[in-house]
C-alpha positions in Angstrom: -145.6 -2.2 -68.9 -145.0 -1.9 -65.1 -145.2 -5.7 -64.7 -142.6 -6.1 -67.4 -140.4 -3.5 -65.6 -140.5 -5.6 -62.5 -139.5 -8.7 -64.4 -136.5 -6.9 -65.9 -135.2 -5.8 -62.6 -136.0 -9.1 -60.8 -138.6 -7.3 -58.6 -141.9 -8.4 -57.2 -144.8 -6.8 -59.1 -147.4 -8.6 -57.1 -146.0 -7.1 -53.9 -145.7 -3.6 -55.4 -149.3 -3.7 -56.7 -150.7 -5.0 -53.4 -149.0 -2.1 -51.6 -149.6 0.7 -54.1 -152.9 -0.6 -55.6 -152.4 0.5 -59.3 -149.8 1.1 -61.9 -150.3 4.8 -61.9 -149.2 5.0 -58.2 -146.3 2.8 -58.9 -145.2 5.2 -61.7 -145.6 8.1 -59.3 -143.3 6.4 -56.8 -140.8 5.4 -59.5 -140.4 9.1 -60.2 -139.8 9.7 -56.6 -137.2 7.0 -56.6 -135.3 8.9 -59.3 -135.0 11.8 -57.0 -134.0 9.9 -53.9 -130.5 10.8 -52.6 -129.7 7.8 -50.5 -127.7 6.0 -53.2 -125.6 9.2 -53.8 -125.0 9.4 -50.0 -123.9 5.8 -49.9 -121.6 6.3 -53.0 -120.0 9.4 -51.6 -119.5 7.9 -48.2 -117.8 4.8 -49.7 -115.5 7.1 -51.7 -114.8 9.2 -48.6 -114.3 6.3 -46.3 -117.1 7.2 -43.9 -118.7 4.0 -42.5 -121.3 5.8 -40.5 -122.5 8.0 -43.5 -122.4 4.9 -45.8 -124.6 3.0 -43.3 -127.2 5.8 -43.2 -127.3 6.0 -47.0 -127.5 2.2 -47.3 -130.1 1.8 -44.6 -132.4 4.5 -46.2 -131.9 2.9 -49.7 -132.8 -0.5 -48.3 -136.1 0.8 -46.9 -137.0 2.5 -50.2 -136.1 -0.6 -52.2 -138.1 -2.9 -49.9 -141.1 -0.5 -50.2 -140.9 -0.5 -53.9 -140.5 -4.3 -54.1 -137.1 -4.1 -55.9 -136.2 -7.6 -54.8 -132.8 -8.0 -56.4 -131.5 -4.5 -55.5 -133.0 -4.8 -52.0 -131.1 -8.0 -51.3 -127.7 -6.6 -52.2 -128.5 -3.3 -50.4 -129.5 -5.3 -47.3 -126.1 -7.1 -47.5 -124.1 -3.9 -47.6 -126.3 -2.4 -44.9 -125.5 -5.3 -42.5 -121.8 -5.1 -43.4 -121.7 -1.4 -42.6 -123.8 -2.0 -39.4 -121.1 -4.4 -38.3 -118.4 -1.8 -39.2 -117.0 -4.1 -41.9 -116.1 -1.2 -44.2 -113.6 -3.1 -46.3 -116.1 -5.8 -47.0 -118.8 -3.2 -47.8 -116.4 -1.6 -50.3 -116.2 -5.0 -52.1 -120.1 -5.3 -52.1 -120.7 -1.8 -53.4 -119.9 -2.5 -57.1 -122.8 -5.0 -57.1 -125.1 -2.5 -55.4 -124.1 0.1 -58.0 -124.7 -2.4 -60.9 -128.2 -3.3 -59.6 -129.1 0.3 -58.8 -128.0 1.5 -62.3 -130.1 -1.3 -63.9 -133.2 -0.2 -62.0 -132.6 3.5 -62.9 -132.1 2.6 -66.5 -135.4 0.6 -66.6 -137.3 3.4 -64.8 -136.1 5.9 -67.3 -137.6 3.8 -70.1 -141.1 4.1 -68.6 -141.4 7.5 -66.9 
């Protein structure tokens, strides 16, 4: 079940299982991911035009995604994080829809299993 989840989101199950040791722990952290506020912070900051707040949200989300081995989402969040770090806010605004798409895909798949 969890391995299939990682396939659906283009994540890395082997990396996740090596870090978290078993599927039960992965499920525990998937539930935590649902409560994480960093995506909301990023979204609100993009809407409000705050590059600094957007960077903080993106940077936090990047770390969470990397720890969870959400490869596809992690890559696009890493891209927006670097755009925001460089103060390229307009560029980051064009990247955000892809972040949102990948994030929503991950949330949808998590909701199917928790």
